[in-house]
C-alpha positions in Angstrom: -1.0 25.3 7.5 -1.5 21.3 8.1 1.1 19.6 9.8 3.0 17.5 6.5 2.8 13.6 6.5 5.8 13.0 4.9 6.2 9.6 3.3 9.9 9.7 2.3 11.4 10.3 5.5 9.6 7.5 7.1 10.0 5.1 4.5 13.9 5.6 4.8 13.3 5.0 8.6 11.1 1.7 7.7 13.9 0.5 5.3 16.8 0.8 7.4 15.4 -1.4 10.2 14.3 -4.0 7.1 17.8 -3.9 6.1 18.8 -5.5 9.7 16.4 -8.0 9.4 17.5 -9.0 5.8 21.5 -9.1 7.1 19.7 -11.4 9.4 18.2 -13.6 6.9 21.2 -13.7 4.7 23.5 -14.7 8.0 20.8 -17.5 8.4 20.9 -18.7 4.4 18.0 -17.3 3.5 18.1 -14.0 1.1 14.7 -12.6 0.4 13.8 -12.3 -2.9 11.1 -10.3 -4.7 9.9 -11.3 -8.6 8.1 -8.2 -10.1 6.0 -9.3 -13.3 5.3 -6.4 -16.0 3.0 -7.2 -18.7 2.2 -3.1 -20.1 3.0 -0.2 -22.1 2.5 2.3 -19.6 6.1 4.7 -19.6 4.9 5.1 -15.7 4.3 1.5 -14.7 7.5 0.6 -15.9 9.0 3.5 -13.9 7.5 2.1 -11.1 8.4 -1.3 -11.1 12.2 0.2 -11.6 11.8 2.1 -8.5 10.9 -1.2 -6.4 13.7 -3.2 -7.9 15.8 -0.6 -6.7 14.2 -0.6 -3.4 15.8 -3.9 -3.4 19.1 -3.2 -4.4 19.1 -0.5 -1.2 17.5 -3.6 0.9 20.0 -6.6 0.1 16.8 -8.2 -1.4 17.2 -10.2 -4.7 15.2 -8.5 -7.2 14.0 -9.9 -10.1 11.8 -9.3 -12.9 10.1 -10.6 -15.7 8.9 -8.3 -18.6 6.3 -9.5 -20.9 4.9 -8.1 -24.1 1.8 -6.3 -23.7 0.4 -7.9 -27.0 1.2 -11.4 -25.7 -2.1 -14.0 -24.7 -2.9 -14.1 -20.9 -1.7 -17.3 -20.9 2.0 -15.9 -21.4 1.7 -14.0 -17.7 -0.4 -16.9 -16.2 2.7 -19.6 -17.1 5.2 -16.9 -15.6 3.3 -16.6 -12.7 3.7 -20.5 -12.5 7.0 -20.7 -12.9 7.9 -18.2 -9.8 5.0 -20.2 -7.6 7.3 -23.3 -8.2 11.0 -21.7 -7.6 11.7 -21.9 -4.0 13.8 -19.4 -3.8 11.3 -16.7 -5.1 9.6 -15.4 -1.6 7.3 -12.8 -2.8 5.6 -11.9 -6.2 4.0 -8.6 -7.9 2.3 -7.9 -10.7 2.1 -4.8 -11.9 -1.4 -2.9 -12.0 -1.8 -2.0 -15.8 -2.2 -5.0 -17.9 -3.6 -5.0 -21.2 -7.6 -5.0 -21.4 -7.5 -8.8 -22.6 -5.8 -9.7 -19.9 -7.8 -9.2 -16.2 -5.3 -8.5 -13.4 -6.8 -9.7 -10.5 -7.4 -13.1 -12.7 -3.7 -12.8 -12.7 -3.2 -12.0 -9.0 -5.3 -14.7 -8.0 -3.2 -17.2 -9.3 -0.2 -16.4 -7.2 0.6 -18.2 -4.3 -0.9 -17.0 -1.7 2.1 -17.3 0.8 3.9 -15.1 -1.8 1.4 -12.3 -2.3 3.3 -9.4 -1.0 0.8 -7.0 -2.6 -1.8 -8.6 0.0 -4.2 -9.0 -2.6 -5.2 -12.5 -3.2 -8.9 -13.9 -2.2 -6.9 -15.7 0.6 -5.2 -13.0 2.2 -8.0 -10.1 1.9 -9.6 -13.1 3.5 -7.0 -13.3 6.2 -7.5 -9.5 6.9 -11.3 -9.8 7.5 -10.7 -12.3 10.1 -8.5 -10.3 12.1 -5.1 -13.0 11.2 -3.8 -11.2 8.4 -0.5 -12.6 6.1 0.3 -10.2 4.4 -1.8 -6.4 4.7 -2.4 -4.8 1.2 0.5 -2.5 1.2 -1.3 0.9 0.3 -3.8 0.6 3.1 -0.7 -0.7 5.7 1.3 2.0 4.9 -1.5 4.6 5.3 -2.4 3.2 8.9 2.2 3.3 9.7 1.8 7.4 8.3 -1.1 7.8 10.7 0.1 6.2 13.7 4.0 7.9 13.3 2.5 11.0 13.2 1.1 10.7 16.6 -2.8 10.9 14.9 -5.4 9.0 17.2 -7.2 6.1 14.9 -8.3 4.2 18.0 -12.1 5.5 18.3 -11.6 7.9 15.5 -14.4 8.7 12.5 -12.7 7.9 9.7 -14.0 8.3 6.4 -12.8 6.7 3.5 -13.4 7.8 -0.4 -12.5 4.8 -2.2 -14.2 1.4 -2.3 -11.4 -0.7 -4.4 -10.0 -4.0 -3.8 -6.7 -2.5 -3.4 -7.3 0.8 -1.2 -10.6 1.0 0.5 -12.0 -2.1 1.0 -9.1 -3.6 2.9 -7.9 -0.1 4.4 -11.6 -0.2 6.1 -11.2 -3.7 7.3 -7.6 -3.0 8.6 -9.0 0.5 10.3 -11.5 -1.6 12.5 -9.6 -4.3 13.3 -9.5 -5.1 17.6 -7.1 -7.6 18.9 -6.5 -8.8 22.7 -3.4 -8.8 23.6 -2.1 -12.6 22.8 -3.8 -12.1 19.4 -1.9 -8.5 18.9 1.6 -10.1 19.6 0.9 -12.1 17.4 -0.3 -9.7 14.3 1.2 -8.9 11.1 0.3 -5.0 12.4 -1.3 -3.1 15.1 -5.5 -2.8 15.8 -6.4 0.3 15.0 -9.9 0.3 16.3 -11.8 3.3 14.2 -15.6 3.4 13.4 -15.0 3.5 9.6 -17.6 5.0 6.6 -16.6 3.5 3.1 -17.4 5.9 0.1 -17.2 6.6 -3.2 -17.6 9.4 -5.9 -21.3 8.9 -6.2 -22.0 8.6 -2.7 -24.8 10.4 -1.9 -24.4 13.9 0.3 -20.8 12.7 0.1 -19.3 16.3 1.7 -21.8 15.4 5.1 -20.0 12.3 5.6 -16.1 13.9 4.8 -17.2 16.9 7.2 -18.2 14.7 10.0 -14.9 12.9 10.2 -11.6 13.0 11.9 -9.8 11.5 9.2 -10.5 11.6 5.4 -8.5 9.7 2.8 -9.8 10.0 -0.6 -8.4 7.8 -3.7 -10.8 8.5 -6.1 -8.2 9.8 -8.8 -10.5 12.5 -9.7 -7.7 15.1 -9.6 -8.2 17.9 -6.6 -11.7 16.1 -6.2 -11.6 17.2 -2.3 -12.0 20.9 -1.3 -12.0 22.4 1.7 -15.7 22.9 2.0 -15.5 19.0 2.6 -13.6 19.2 5.6 -13.8 20.4 9.2 -11.2 22.6 11.1 -8.6 20.1 12.1 -9.3 17.3 9.8 -6.2 14.9 9.6 -6.3 14.2 5.2 -4.6 11.4 3.2 -4.2 11.9 -0.5 -4.2 8.8 -2.4 -4.4 9.9 -6.1 -2.4 10.6 -8.5 -3.0 12.5 -11.6 -1.2 14.7 -14.3 -3.3 17.9 -14.8 -2.3 20.6 -17.6 -2.4 23.9 -16.3 -3.6 27.1 -18.0 0.1 28.2 -18.5 0.5 24.7 -20.7 2.5 23.2 -18.1 1.8 19.9 -16.9 1.7 19.0 -13.3 1.2 15.8 -10.8 -1.5 16.6 -8.1 -3.5 14.2 -6.3 -7.3 14.6 -5.2 -6.9 17.2 -2.7 -7.3 20.2 -3.5 -4.2 21.6 -1.5 -5.1 25.5 -1.6 -8.6 25.0 -0.1 -7.7 21.9 2.3 -4.6 23.2 3.9 -5.5 25.9 5.9 -8.4 23.9 8.1 -6.9 20.4 7.9 -4.6 19.5 10.6 -2.5 17.1 8.5 -2.3 16.4 5.3 -0.1 14.5 2.9 2.1 16.2 0.2 1.6 14.8 -3.1 3.7 13.7 -4.6 6.2 12.5 -1.3 3.2 10.6 1.2 1.7 8.0 0.4 4.0 6.6 -2.7 7.1 5.7 -0.6 5.1 4.2 2.4 3.5 1.7 -0.3 6.7 0.6 -1.7 8.1 0.1 2.1 5.7 -1.8 2.9 6.2 -3.9 -0.3 9.5 -4.8 1.3 7.9 -5.0 4.5 5.8 -7.6 3.1 8.5 -9.7 1.0 10.7 -9.5 4.1 8.2 -11.1 6.2 7.5 -13.8 3.2 10.7 -14.8 3.6 10.9 -15.4 7.1 7.7 -17.3 7.2 9.2 -19.3 4.2 12.7 -19.9 6.0 10.7 -20.8 8.8 13.1 -19.3 11.2 12.4 -17.5 14.7 9.8 -14.7 14.9 12.9 -12.6 16.0 14.8 -12.8 12.8 12.0 -10.9 10.6 9.7 -8.2 11.1 6.0 -9.3 12.4 5.1 -5.4 12.7 6.8 -2.2 11.2 6.9 -0.2 14.6 6.5 3.3 14.1 
């Protein structure tokens, strides 16, 4: 049976360390502030935003929330973003990604001030990651990298297959995992330099199984329930499951599952993220990390007062 990559416990330990940074910043006179925006009708997304606001409460971060009617026009959302951009007390802004069909979510993200884009998805921040000088690393990729490192999984020199090519997970994770910096640059970096060899795939990749079986680490995020089965990995592979789906079983019960068929993958994998409880908690912890980092950068305080990187 695979060793579980428990995100809940690691996220809790990270929050403990981040809480100290919040206290230091608050004593310095700058309490970190995160603004969340939700323009959608998905109850699950609304619950996720509430969880992020609860994370703020736990850490002493000032959490602000802006709820926008899903029937409103795009300009209503854009105007809310501009107000938050102009607010000197707001350090971070994130927009929940279930915007209605008439509003392009990424167009909204591109309107966020890059220095407040704590999701790390503005083109300016993605470009800085590509260049090896990240300001904010996207939360899910950073959470995955921290989860691997904290569990002693060798990333440097490893072959990694990422089954996702989105701007949220696959592309930034690939860029994060191939980073290599010298000692001086690493000291200034927002995260470590994993120096892996990465293959980016997707659900329609030709002969996908050959690519996942050749990997030491497989990250799957296609949103297809139980997509990755045991035949697609070799013995000893570390598997990170990012997908979240709800399926109805033969008995009529509904169950949350990921992209991994646990029954067949578990006996072969060396490590496996539980789902739920693996990547999700880490994503939220990294949002708090980026928010507190943003507060430190905006306050222009000594580097010791805010996290340049989250250590394992």
